[in-house]
C-alpha positions as a Markdown table, in Angstrom:
| # | Residue | x | y | z |
|---|---|---|---|---|
| 1 | Met | 97.3 | 57.3 | 150.0 |
| 2 | Ile | 100.5 | 55.5 | 150.9 |
| 3 | Gln | 100.5 | 53.2 | 154.0 |
| 4 | Thr | 103.8 | 52.9 | 155.8 |
| 5 | Phe | 104.9 | 50.1 | 158.2 |
| 6 | Arg | 108.2 | 49.7 | 160.0 |
| 7 | Ser | 109.9 | 47.0 | 162.0 |
| 8 | Asn | 113.1 | 46.8 | 164.0 |
| 9 | Gly | 116.0 | 44.5 | 163.3 |
| 10 | Lys | 117.3 | 42.0 | 165.8 |
| 11 | Val | 120.4 | 40.6 | 167.6 |
| 12 | Leu | 120.2 | 37.3 | 169.6 |
| 13 | Leu | 122.5 | 37.6 | 172.6 |
| 14 | Ser | 121.9 | 34.2 | 174.2 |
| 15 | Ala | 120.3 | 30.8 | 173.5 |
| 16 | Glu | 121.1 | 30.7 | 169.8 |
| 17 | Tyr | 119.7 | 27.4 | 168.4 |
| 18 | Phe | 118.5 | 26.2 | 171.8 |
| 19 | Val | 115.7 | 28.8 | 171.7 |
| 20 | Ile | 114.1 | 26.5 | 169.1 |
| 21 | Asp | 113.6 | 23.8 | 171.8 |
| 22 | Gly | 112.2 | 26.2 | 174.4 |
| 23 | Ala | 115.3 | 27.7 | 176.0 |
| 24 | Leu | 115.0 | 31.3 | 177.3 |
| 25 | Ala | 116.7 | 33.7 | 175.0 |
| 26 | Leu | 117.9 | 37.3 | 175.5 |
| 27 | Ala | 117.2 | 39.3 | 172.3 |
| 28 | Leu | 117.9 | 42.9 | 171.4 |
| 29 | Pro | 115.9 | 45.0 | 168.9 |
| 30 | Thr | 118.1 | 47.2 | 166.8 |
| 31 | Lys | 117.7 | 50.8 | 165.8 |
| 32 | Leu | 118.2 | 49.7 | 162.2 |
| 33 | Gly | 115.2 | 48.0 | 160.6 |
| 34 | Gln | 113.1 | 48.0 | 157.4 |
| 35 | Glu | 110.2 | 50.0 | 156.1 |
| 36 | Leu | 107.4 | 48.9 | 153.9 |
| 37 | Arg | 105.3 | 51.4 | 151.8 |
| 38 | Val | 102.1 | 50.3 | 150.1 |
| 39 | Lys | 100.0 | 52.2 | 147.6 |
| 40 | Ile | 96.7 | 50.8 | 146.3 |
| 41 | Thr | 95.1 | 52.2 | 143.2 |
| 42 | Glu | 91.8 | 51.3 | 141.4 |
| 43 | Asn | 92.5 | 50.1 | 137.8 |
| 44 | Ala | 91.9 | 47.1 | 135.6 |
| 45 | Gln | 95.5 | 45.9 | 135.5 |
| 46 | Ser | 95.2 | 44.1 | 138.9 |
| 47 | Thr | 98.9 | 43.6 | 139.5 |
| 48 | Ile | 101.3 | 43.7 | 142.4 |
| 49 | Ser | 104.4 | 45.8 | 141.6 |
| 50 | Trp | 107.3 | 45.3 | 144.0 |
| 51 | Lys | 110.6 | 47.1 | 144.5 |
| 52 | Ser | 113.1 | 46.5 | 147.2 |
| 53 | Phe | 115.7 | 49.2 | 148.0 |
| 54 | Asn | 118.9 | 48.5 | 149.9 |
| 55 | Ser | 120.5 | 50.8 | 152.5 |
| 56 | Glu | 122.0 | 52.9 | 149.8 |
| 57 | Asn | 118.6 | 53.5 | 148.3 |
| 58 | Lys | 119.3 | 51.4 | 145.2 |
| 59 | Val | 116.8 | 48.8 | 143.9 |
| 60 | Trp | 118.2 | 45.3 | 144.5 |
| 61 | Phe | 115.1 | 43.4 | 143.7 |
| 62 | Glu | 111.9 | 44.0 | 141.7 |
| 63 | Cys | 109.0 | 42.0 | 140.3 |
| 64 | Glu | 105.5 | 42.1 | 139.0 |
| 65 | Ile | 102.8 | 39.6 | 140.0 |
| 66 | Ser | 99.2 | 39.2 | 138.8 |
| 67 | Thr | 96.7 | 39.2 | 141.6 |
| 68 | Gln | 94.8 | 36.7 | 139.5 |
| 69 | Asn | 96.0 | 33.4 | 141.2 |
| 70 | Leu | 99.2 | 35.3 | 142.2 |
| 71 | Gln | 101.1 | 34.4 | 139.1 |
| 72 | Ile | 104.6 | 35.9 | 138.3 |
| 73 | Ile | 104.7 | 38.3 | 135.4 |
| 74 | Ser | 108.3 | 39.4 | 135.6 |
| 75 | Thr | 111.2 | 39.3 | 138.1 |
| 76 | Ser | 114.8 | 40.3 | 138.6 |
| 77 | Asn | 115.5 | 37.3 | 140.8 |
| 78 | Gln | 113.7 | 34.0 | 140.6 |
| 79 | Gln | 114.8 | 32.8 | 144.1 |
| 80 | Phe | 113.5 | 35.9 | 145.8 |
| 81 | Val | 110.3 | 36.1 | 143.9 |
| 82 | Asp | 109.5 | 32.4 | 144.8 |
| 83 | Arg | 109.9 | 33.2 | 148.5 |
| 84 | Leu | 107.9 | 36.4 | 148.2 |
| 85 | Leu | 105.2 | 34.6 | 146.4 |
| 86 | Ser | 105.0 | 31.9 | 149.1 |
| 87 | Ile | 104.5 | 34.7 | 151.7 |
| 88 | Leu | 101.8 | 36.5 | 149.6 |
| 89 | Lys | 99.9 | 33.2 | 149.2 |
| 90 | Leu | 100.0 | 32.6 | 152.9 |
| 91 | Ile | 98.6 | 36.1 | 153.4 |
| 92 | Ala | 95.9 | 35.6 | 150.9 |
| 93 | Asn | 95.0 | 32.3 | 152.5 |
| 94 | Gln | 94.6 | 34.0 | 155.9 |
| 95 | Asn | 93.0 | 37.1 | 154.5 |
| 96 | Pro | 91.2 | 36.3 | 151.2 |
| 97 | Ala | 90.0 | 39.9 | 150.7 |
| 98 | Ile | 93.5 | 41.4 | 150.9 |
| 99 | Phe | 94.1 | 41.5 | 147.2 |
| 100 | Ser | 91.2 | 42.7 | 145.1 |
| 101 | Leu | 91.0 | 42.1 | 141.3 |
| 102 | Gln | 89.8 | 45.7 | 140.9 |
| 103 | Asn | 93.0 | 47.1 | 142.4 |
| 104 | Ser | 96.7 | 47.3 | 141.7 |
| 105 | Tyr | 99.2 | 47.3 | 144.5 |
| 106 | Tyr | 102.6 | 49.0 | 144.7 |
| 107 | Phe | 105.0 | 47.8 | 147.3 |
| 108 | Glu | 108.3 | 49.3 | 148.2 |
| 109 | Thr | 110.7 | 48.1 | 150.9 |
| 110 | Tyr | 113.5 | 50.1 | 152.3 |
| 111 | Leu | 116.3 | 48.3 | 154.2 |
| 112 | Glu | 118.1 | 50.5 | 156.8 |
| 113 | Phe | 121.2 | 48.2 | 157.0 |
| 114 | Pro | 123.3 | 46.4 | 154.4 |
| 115 | Asn | 121.8 | 43.1 | 153.2 |
| 116 | Glu | 124.8 | 41.2 | 154.5 |
| 117 | Phe | 124.5 | 42.4 | 158.1 |
| 118 | Gly | 122.0 | 39.7 | 159.1 |
| 119 | Leu | 120.0 | 42.0 | 161.3 |
| 120 | Gly | 116.6 | 40.7 | 160.1 |
| 121 | Ser | 115.8 | 41.5 | 156.5 |
| 122 | Ser | 113.4 | 38.5 | 156.5 |
| 123 | Ser | 111.8 | 39.0 | 159.9 |
| 124 | Thr | 111.3 | 42.8 | 159.3 |
| 125 | Leu | 109.7 | 42.0 | 155.9 |
| 126 | Leu | 107.4 | 39.4 | 157.4 |
| 127 | Asn | 106.4 | 41.6 | 160.3 |
| 128 | Asn | 105.7 | 44.6 | 158.0 |
| 129 | Leu | 103.6 | 42.4 | 155.7 |
| 130 | Ala | 101.7 | 41.0 | 158.6 |
| 131 | Lys | 100.8 | 44.5 | 159.8 |
| 132 | Phe | 99.7 | 45.5 | 156.3 |
| 133 | Ser | 97.5 | 42.4 | 156.0 |
| 134 | Asn | 96.3 | 41.9 | 159.6 |
| 135 | Thr | 97.8 | 38.5 | 159.8 |
| 136 | Ser | 100.1 | 36.8 | 162.3 |
| 137 | Pro | 103.9 | 37.3 | 161.6 |
| 138 | Tyr | 104.5 | 34.1 | 163.6 |
| 139 | Tyr | 102.2 | 32.1 | 161.2 |
| 140 | Leu | 104.0 | 33.6 | 158.2 |
| 141 | Leu | 107.4 | 32.8 | 159.7 |
| 142 | Glu | 106.5 | 29.2 | 160.6 |
| 143 | Asn | 105.3 | 28.5 | 157.1 |
| 144 | Thr | 108.2 | 30.2 | 155.2 |
| 145 | Phe | 111.6 | 30.8 | 156.8 |
| 146 | Gly | 111.0 | 28.8 | 160.0 |
| 147 | Gly | 112.9 | 29.5 | 163.3 |
| 148 | Ser | 111.9 | 30.3 | 166.8 |
| 149 | Gly | 110.3 | 33.7 | 166.2 |
| 150 | Tyr | 112.5 | 35.8 | 168.5 |
| 151 | Asp | 113.3 | 38.0 | 165.5 |
| 152 | Val | 109.6 | 38.7 | 164.9 |
| 153 | Ala | 109.3 | 39.6 | 168.6 |
| 154 | Cys | 112.2 | 42.0 | 168.2 |
| 155 | Ala | 110.5 | 43.6 | 165.2 |
| 156 | Glu | 107.8 | 45.1 | 167.5 |
| 157 | Ala | 110.0 | 45.6 | 170.7 |
| 158 | Asn | 111.6 | 48.8 | 171.7 |
| 159 | Gln | 113.9 | 47.5 | 174.3 |
| 160 | Pro | 115.6 | 44.1 | 175.2 |
| 161 | Ile | 113.4 | 41.1 | 175.6 |
| 162 | Leu | 113.5 | 37.7 | 177.2 |
| 163 | Tyr | 111.9 | 35.3 | 174.7 |
| 164 | Ser | 110.8 | 31.7 | 174.8 |
| 165 | Ile | 108.4 | 29.3 | 173.2 |
| 166 | Glu | 106.0 | 27.7 | 175.7 |
| 167 | Asn | 103.5 | 25.1 | 174.4 |
| 168 | Asn | 104.1 | 26.4 | 170.9 |
| 169 | Ile | 103.2 | 30.0 | 172.0 |
| 170 | Pro | 105.7 | 32.8 | 171.9 |
| 171 | Asn | 106.3 | 34.4 | 175.3 |
| 172 | Val | 107.9 | 37.9 | 175.4 |
| 173 | Gln | 109.0 | 39.8 | 178.4 |
| 174 | Ile | 110.4 | 43.3 | 178.2 |
| 175 | Ile | 113.5 | 43.9 | 180.3 |
| 176 | Asn | 116.2 | 46.4 | 181.0 |
| 177 | Leu | 119.9 | 45.6 | 181.0 |
| 178 | Ser | 122.3 | 47.3 | 183.4 |
| 179 | Glu | 124.3 | 50.2 | 182.0 |
| 180 | Asn | 127.3 | 48.7 | 183.7 |
| 181 | Ile | 127.0 | 46.0 | 181.0 |
| 182 | Thr | 125.7 | 47.8 | 178.0 |
| 183 | Gln | 128.4 | 50.6 | 178.2 |
| 184 | Glu | 131.0 | 47.9 | 178.0 |
| 185 | Leu | 129.6 | 46.1 | 174.9 |
| 186 | Ala | 130.2 | 46.6 | 171.2 |
| 187 | Phe | 129.2 | 44.7 | 168.1 |
| 188 | Val | 131.7 | 43.7 | 165.4 |
| 189 | Phe | 130.7 | 42.6 | 161.9 |
| 190 | Leu | 132.6 | 39.6 | 160.6 |
| 191 | Asn | 132.5 | 40.7 | 157.0 |
| 192 | Lys | 130.1 | 37.9 | 155.9 |
| 193 | Lys | 126.5 | 36.8 | 156.3 |
| 194 | Gln | 125.8 | 33.4 | 157.8 |
| 195 | Asn | 122.9 | 31.3 | 156.5 |
| 196 | Ser | 120.8 | 30.8 | 159.7 |
| 197 | Arg | 118.8 | 28.0 | 158.1 |
| 198 | Glu | 122.0 | 25.9 | 157.6 |
| 199 | Gly | 122.9 | 26.5 | 161.3 |
| 200 | Ile | 119.4 | 25.5 | 162.4 |
| 201 | Ala | 119.7 | 22.3 | 160.3 |
| 202 | Leu | 123.0 | 21.4 | 162.0 |
| 203 | Tyr | 121.5 | 22.0 | 165.4 |
| 204 | Lys | 118.4 | 19.9 | 164.6 |
| 205 | Ser | 120.7 | 17.0 | 163.4 |
| 206 | Lys | 122.0 | 16.7 | 167.0 |
| 207 | Pro | 120.0 | 14.8 | 169.7 |
| 208 | Lys | 117.8 | 17.1 | 171.7 |
| 209 | Asp | 119.3 | 17.7 | 175.2 |
| 210 | Thr | 116.8 | 19.1 | 177.7 |
| 211 | Ile | 119.5 | 19.5 | 180.4 |
| 212 | Leu | 121.4 | 21.8 | 178.1 |
| 213 | Val | 118.2 | 23.7 | 177.3 |
| 214 | Asn | 117.7 | 24.4 | 181.0 |
| 215 | Glu | 121.3 | 25.3 | 181.5 |
| 216 | Ile | 121.2 | 27.8 | 178.6 |
| 217 | Ser | 118.0 | 29.3 | 180.1 |
| 218 | Asn | 119.7 | 29.7 | 183.5 |
| 219 | Ile | 122.6 | 31.4 | 181.9 |
| 220 | Thr | 120.3 | 33.7 | 180.0 |
| 221 | Ile | 118.6 | 34.7 | 183.3 |
| 222 | Glu | 122.0 | 35.4 | 184.9 |
| 223 | Ile | 123.1 | 37.5 | 181.9 |
| 224 | Ala | 119.9 | 39.5 | 182.1 |
| 225 | Lys | 120.4 | 40.2 | 185.8 |
| 226 | Ser | 124.2 | 40.8 | 185.6 |
| 227 | Thr | 125.5 | 44.2 | 186.8 |
| 228 | Asn | 129.2 | 43.3 | 186.8 |
| 229 | Ile | 131.1 | 43.1 | 183.5 |
| 230 | Lys | 133.5 | 40.4 | 184.8 |
| 231 | Glu | 130.5 | 38.2 | 185.8 |
| 232 | Phe | 129.0 | 38.9 | 182.4 |
| 233 | Glu | 132.1 | 37.7 | 180.7 |
| 234 | Leu | 132.2 | 34.5 | 182.7 |
| 235 | Leu | 128.6 | 33.8 | 181.7 |
| 236 | Val | 129.2 | 34.6 | 178.0 |
| 237 | Asn | 132.3 | 32.3 | 178.0 |
| 238 | Gln | 130.3 | 29.5 | 179.6 |
| 239 | His | 127.6 | 29.9 | 177.0 |
| 240 | Glu | 130.1 | 29.8 | 174.2 |
| 241 | Asn | 131.7 | 26.6 | 175.6 |
| 242 | Ile | 128.3 | 24.9 | 175.8 |
| 243 | Val | 127.2 | 25.7 | 172.2 |
| 244 | Ser | 130.7 | 25.0 | 170.8 |
| 245 | Lys | 130.8 | 21.5 | 172.4 |
| 246 | Phe | 127.2 | 20.7 | 171.4 |
| 247 | Leu | 127.6 | 21.8 | 167.7 |
| 248 | Gln | 131.2 | 20.6 | 167.5 |
| 249 | Leu | 132.2 | 23.9 | 166.0 |
| 250 | Pro | 135.1 | 26.1 | 167.1 |
| 251 | Lys | 134.3 | 29.3 | 169.0 |
| 252 | Val | 134.6 | 32.5 | 167.0 |
| 253 | Lys | 137.2 | 33.8 | 169.4 |
| 254 | Glu | 139.4 | 30.7 | 168.8 |
| 255 | Val | 139.1 | 31.2 | 165.0 |
| 256 | Tyr | 139.7 | 35.0 | 164.7 |
| 257 | Phe | 140.5 | 36.6 | 168.0 |
| 258 | Ser | 142.4 | 34.2 | 170.2 |
| 259 | Asp | 144.7 | 36.9 | 171.6 |
| 260 | Tyr | 141.9 | 39.3 | 172.5 |
| 261 | Lys | 141.7 | 40.0 | 176.2 |
| 262 | Gly | 137.9 | 40.6 | 176.3 |
| 263 | Ser | 135.1 | 38.2 | 175.6 |
| 264 | Val | 133.8 | 37.5 | 172.1 |
| 265 | Lys | 130.2 | 36.1 | 171.8 |
| 266 | Ser | 128.7 | 34.7 | 168.6 |
| 267 | Leu | 125.2 | 36.1 | 167.9 |
| 268 | Gly | 122.6 | 33.9 | 166.2 |
| 269 | Ala | 124.0 | 31.7 | 163.5 |
| 270 | Trp | 127.6 | 30.8 | 164.2 |
| 271 | Gly | 130.2 | 31.7 | 161.6 |
| 272 | Gly | 129.1 | 35.1 | 160.3 |
| 273 | Asp | 127.2 | 38.3 | 160.8 |
| 274 | Phe | 128.0 | 40.1 | 164.1 |
| 275 | Val | 129.7 | 39.2 | 167.3 |
| 276 | Ala | 129.3 | 40.9 | 170.7 |
| 277 | Ile | 132.6 | 41.9 | 172.4 |
| 278 | Thr | 133.4 | 43.3 | 175.8 |
| 279 | Lys | 135.6 | 46.4 | 175.4 |
| 280 | Thr | 139.2 | 46.6 | 176.3 |
| 281 | Asp | 141.7 | 49.4 | 175.9 |
| 282 | Asn | 142.1 | 50.2 | 172.2 |
| 283 | Tyr | 139.6 | 47.6 | 171.1 |
| 284 | Asn | 138.8 | 49.6 | 168.0 |
| 285 | Glu | 142.4 | 49.4 | 166.8 |
| 286 | Tyr | 142.6 | 45.7 | 167.6 |
| 287 | Phe | 139.6 | 44.7 | 165.5 |
| 288 | Glu | 140.6 | 47.1 | 162.7 |
| 289 | Ser | 144.1 | 45.6 | 162.6 |
| 290 | Lys | 142.4 | 42.2 | 162.1 |
| 291 | Gly | 140.4 | 43.5 | 159.1 |
| 292 | Phe | 137.1 | 44.0 | 160.9 |
| 293 | Ser | 136.4 | 47.7 | 160.7 |
| 294 | Val | 132.6 | 47.8 | 161.0 |
| 295 | Met | 131.6 | 48.0 | 164.6 |
| 296 | Tyr | 129.0 | 49.6 | 166.8 |
| 297 | Asp | 128.9 | 50.5 | 170.4 |
| 298 | Tyr | 125.8 | 49.1 | 172.1 |
| 299 | Asn | 123.9 | 52.4 | 172.3 |
| 300 | Lys | 124.6 | 53.1 | 168.6 |
| 301 | Leu | 122.9 | 49.8 | 167.4 |
| 302 | Ile | 120.5 | 48.6 | 170.1 |
| 303 | Leu | 117.2 | 50.3 | 171.1 |
């Protein structure tokens, strides 16, 4: 019998970086995610066979691991297998009975978006493995990739959420966004993936500012309540100004889209992945003329 697990991807609309220090964030689960299939058979080999398929259904990573002390037998990518092994060891530590020496395990993962999209290939993997092993995805995240955990929260959410960390405990509140806002939003891919760990390291190198954390939280609340697109744009622009000044990084609109009449909002790690934009007349043609042809309307991407 094959067990199947699935998790949603994520987009972080507000409080990037500041969510780590307790700021309230607005996060959006995506219709694109990742599936995990697990087959367990009784035999004497006692191995873990792993294959990862990309959005074009082609194998991009595979390995074989012995369940005896979780030792690597073979791999197509050392960096990926090292990370996978660290996750499996955490799972075995939390659930010692999960891998039996009398069984062999066949794992297959199926990504529903291109690897470079940055919609949560890691968080969806962790959440799927946590569901398979009855362990905490937040525990796995904390001890592997790190981060605030908003992406793990999105993996299980089916509509927008307000997310914060309170006393080291994730707090998730399901919300609805006004159609007056969502029908005016689109997401544009910047043709490159940004390393979120590098962005987090830059943020953590700056002195913690509780005033800004509170200010970002207040903006998040106002964005969530907004029913007027002009008000929304003012809030987004204010948010971009705060993060830009704190990180001492240029805003993405300044870098790529300085003549665009709508708002452009970085999502998650600054410098790559997707941006959220408010629509203007012929916005599709504008971004395509700049070389950014991959874009989704809100309702095409977000649950």
